[in-house]
N, C-alpha and C positions, 0 to 999 in steps of 0.2 A: 527166639532169642539166640544169638550166636555166642560161641565160647568167649570171644573177646569182650563182649558187653557184660557177660556174667562175671568175668574176672574184674572188670572195671567196677561193677556194682559192689562186689565183695570188698574190693580195696577201698572204695569210697565209704562204705558203711563201717569197715574196720577202723579207718582213720577217724571218722566222726565219733565212734564210740570211745576211742582212745583219748579223745579231747574232752570228753564229759567226765564229771567227777561223781564218784559213788561206786557202789557194787556193780561190777560189770554185768552179772547175770540179771540183776534187777533192771539195769538200764536197757538191756536187750529186750526184756519183757515189756518195758514201758514204751520204747521207741521203735522197735523193729517193724511193727505193723504200719506206723506212720511213715517211716523211711521207705518202705516198699511202695506205699501209695504215692509218695513224692517222686520216687524213681519212675514209676509207670507214667504218671502225668507229665513229668519233666521230659521223658523220652518222647512222649507223644507230641509235646509242644516244640521241643528244640532238636529232636533227632539225635540226642546224645545222652549218655549217663551223667547225672549231676555229680559234681565234686563233693568232697566232704564239707567244704565251705557252704556249698549250695544247700546240702541237707541240713546243716546246723542252722543256717540263716532262715530257711523256709520253716523248719520246725519251731524255731524261736518266734517267728512271726505268728504262727498258728497259736502258740501258747502265750503270746503277749509278754514274753520275758526271754532273756538270754539263757538258753538251756545249758550253756557251759559254766554258768555261775552258781549252780545248785550245790 
């Protein structure tokens, strides 16, 4: 993975976490693994890093609820 993609991943995850409600450390523990899986699969399929919107939407679909509304 190149530096550009790593930066894009960090920015997308940081934005996604900032849009969630609750204790940030707990949120990171809860979603970081899933976000990483989403990023890897998304890059494989689309050749780019997902946006924060992509991360939130895909994780919400996986959970069957809007994760920004907790």
